[in-house]
LOFI-150657 format. One record per residue (C-alpha): residue in one letter; x, y, z. Coordinates in nm, 4 decimals. Example, Ala and Ser with C-alpha at 12.3 -4.5 7.8 and 13.67 -1.06 7.14 Angstrom:
<type: a&u: 1.2300&v: -0.4500&w: 0.7800>
<type: s&u: 1.3670&v: -0.1060&w: 0.7140>
//
This chain:
<type: m&u: 9.9852&v: 9.3077&w: 4.6476>
<type: p&u: 9.6623&v: 9.5041&w: 4.7011>
<type: i&u: 9.3471&v: 9.3165&w: 4.8037>
<type: p&u: 9.0595&v: 9.3586&w: 4.5536>
<type: a&u: 8.7644&v: 9.5597&w: 4.6868>
<type: p&u: 8.5137&v: 9.2774&w: 4.6123>
<type: l&u: 8.7101&v: 9.0457&w: 4.8436>
<type: v&u: 8.6991&v: 9.3091&w: 5.1190>
<type: a&u: 8.3236&v: 9.3431&w: 5.0650>
<type: q&u: 8.2838&v: 8.9651&w: 5.0915>
<type: t&u: 8.4776&v: 8.9563&w: 5.4192>
<type: m&u: 8.2786&v: 9.2523&w: 5.5516>
<type: s&u: 7.9590&v: 9.0670&w: 5.4696>
<type: a&u: 8.0870&v: 8.7655&w: 5.6646>
<type: c&u: 8.1427&v: 9.0012&w: 5.9612>
<type: t&u: 7.7826&v: 9.1291&w: 5.9611>
<type: p&u: 7.6530&v: 8.8746&w: 6.2172>
<type: l&u: 7.9416&v: 8.9690&w: 6.4486>
<type: f&u: 7.8742&v: 9.3412&w: 6.4159>
<type: f&u: 7.5040&v: 9.2814&w: 6.4802>
<type: a&u: 7.5709&v: 9.0622&w: 6.7856>
<type: l&u: 7.8256&v: 9.3033&w: 6.9326>
<type: g&u: 7.6057&v: 9.6083&w: 6.8765>
<type: e&u: 7.3620&v: 9.5303&w: 7.1581>
<type: p&u: 7.4597&v: 9.6293&w: 7.5167>
<type: a&u: 7.2816&v: 9.3272&w: 7.6679>
<type: r&u: 7.4850&v: 9.0918&w: 7.4511>
<type: q&u: 7.8002&v: 9.2796&w: 7.5427>
<type: q&u: 7.7161&v: 9.2241&w: 7.9105>
<type: i&u: 7.6663&v: 8.8526&w: 7.8499>
<type: l&u: 8.0034&v: 8.8302&w: 7.6764>
<type: v&u: 8.1731&v: 9.0140&w: 7.9635>
<type: l&u: 8.0184&v: 8.7734&w: 8.2146>
<type: l&u: 8.1381&v: 8.4787&w: 8.0091>
<type: t&u: 8.4919&v: 8.6207&w: 8.0144>
<type: e&u: 8.4716&v: 8.6210&w: 8.3945>
<type: h&u: 8.3266&v: 8.2677&w: 8.4217>
<type: e&u: 8.4230&v: 7.9610&w: 8.2238>
<type: e&u: 8.0578&v: 7.8879&w: 8.1485>
<type: l&u: 7.7139&v: 7.9925&w: 8.2707>
<type: n&u: 7.3593&v: 7.8691&w: 8.2235>
<type: v&u: 7.0572&v: 8.0930&w: 8.1611>
<type: n&u: 6.9586&v: 8.0955&w: 8.5297>
<type: q&u: 7.3064&v: 8.2079&w: 8.6325>
<type: l&u: 7.2974&v: 8.4845&w: 8.3711>
<type: t&u: 6.9486&v: 8.5888&w: 8.4851>
<type: d&u: 7.0805&v: 8.6217&w: 8.8419>
<type: r&u: 7.3535&v: 8.8589&w: 8.7229>
<type: l&u: 7.1671&v: 9.0692&w: 8.4651>
<type: p&u: 6.8527&v: 9.2841&w: 8.4745>
<type: l&u: 6.6974&v: 9.0801&w: 8.1926>
<type: s&u: 6.4266&v: 8.8178&w: 8.1778>
<type: r&u: 6.5047&v: 8.4561&w: 8.1074>
<type: p&u: 6.3443&v: 8.4730&w: 7.7595>
<type: a&u: 6.5455&v: 8.7868&w: 7.6760>
<type: i&u: 6.8706&v: 8.6207&w: 7.7801>
<type: s&u: 6.7840&v: 8.3108&w: 7.5778>
<type: h&u: 6.7198&v: 8.5300&w: 7.2746>
<type: h&u: 7.0521&v: 8.7125&w: 7.3155>
<type: l&u: 7.2363&v: 8.3821&w: 7.3585>
<type: k&u: 7.0817&v: 8.2572&w: 7.0342>
<type: v&u: 7.2105&v: 8.5643&w: 6.8482>
<type: l&u: 7.5560&v: 8.5190&w: 7.0043>
<type: r&u: 7.5594&v: 8.1490&w: 6.9070>
<type: q&u: 7.4557&v: 8.2316&w: 6.5498>
<type: a&u: 7.7404&v: 8.4828&w: 6.5307>
<type: g&u: 7.9844&v: 8.2171&w: 6.6529>
<type: l&u: 8.0719&v: 8.4031&w: 6.9716>
<type: v&u: 7.9180&v: 8.1567&w: 7.2176>
<type: g&u: 7.9002&v: 7.7798&w: 7.2297>
<type: v&u: 7.6745&v: 7.5569&w: 7.4344>
<type: r&u: 7.7397&v: 7.2398&w: 7.6314>
<type: q&u: 7.4485&v: 7.0281&w: 7.7474>
<type: a&u: 7.4733&v: 6.8666&w: 8.0896>
<type: g&u: 7.1584&v: 6.6756&w: 8.1733>
<type: v&u: 6.8691&v: 6.9183&w: 8.1367>
<type: e&u: 7.0894&v: 7.2279&w: 8.1573>
<type: n&u: 7.2732&v: 7.4122&w: 7.8829>
<type: f&u: 7.5961&v: 7.5852&w: 7.9759>
<type: h&u: 7.7200&v: 7.8666&w: 7.7536>
<type: y&u: 8.0848&v: 7.9549&w: 7.6980>
<type: l&u: 8.2914&v: 8.1840&w: 7.4768>
<type: t&u: 8.4051&v: 8.0702&w: 7.1330>
<type: v&u: 8.5610&v: 8.3940&w: 7.0119>
<type: e&u: 8.8743&v: 8.2712&w: 6.8313>
<type: p&u: 8.7061&v: 8.2259&w: 6.4903>
<type: a&u: 8.5431&v: 8.5694&w: 6.5278>
<type: i&u: 8.8761&v: 8.7294&w: 6.6172>
<type: e&u: 9.0407&v: 8.5658&w: 6.3158>
<type: l&u: 8.7627&v: 8.6926&w: 6.0875>
<type: l&u: 8.7893&v: 9.0466&w: 6.2248>
<type: e&u: 9.1680&v: 9.0414&w: 6.1942>
<type: r&u: 9.1326&v: 8.9286&w: 5.8318>
<type: f&u: 8.8848&v: 9.2112&w: 5.7659>
<type: v&u: 9.1183&v: 9.4730&w: 5.9172>
<type: a&u: 9.4165&v: 9.3383&w: 5.7213>
<type: e&u: 9.2194&v: 9.3401&w: 5.3959>
<type: v&u: 9.0970&v: 9.6963&w: 5.4518>
<type: k&u: 9.4541&v: 9.8088&w: 5.5158>
<type: d&u: 9.5693&v: 9.6450&w: 5.1906>
<type: c&u: 9.2655&v: 9.7332&w: 4.9773>
<type: e&u: 9.3157&v: 9.8739&w: 4.6274>
//
């Protein structure tokens, strides 16, 4: 049964934060680093990237808002880690709906 176009548009709208987050090379670099390490704090990311601490914090905020990164507090430090499964499921749903659109 074909998927109605308004449903596809609704799913696409839900994907907007993901598309925005993934569209920036600095955020892509952060995600790649987090695939290589279980978790990293801002200082560890700053050591590995040519970005300032405030810039990395900003990019992490965007990634958290998009649901791509989670944070674990340990004392005074925040460790960031990947949380991509919900994003992958959303993108897979979007692709499936587009394929089956009316």
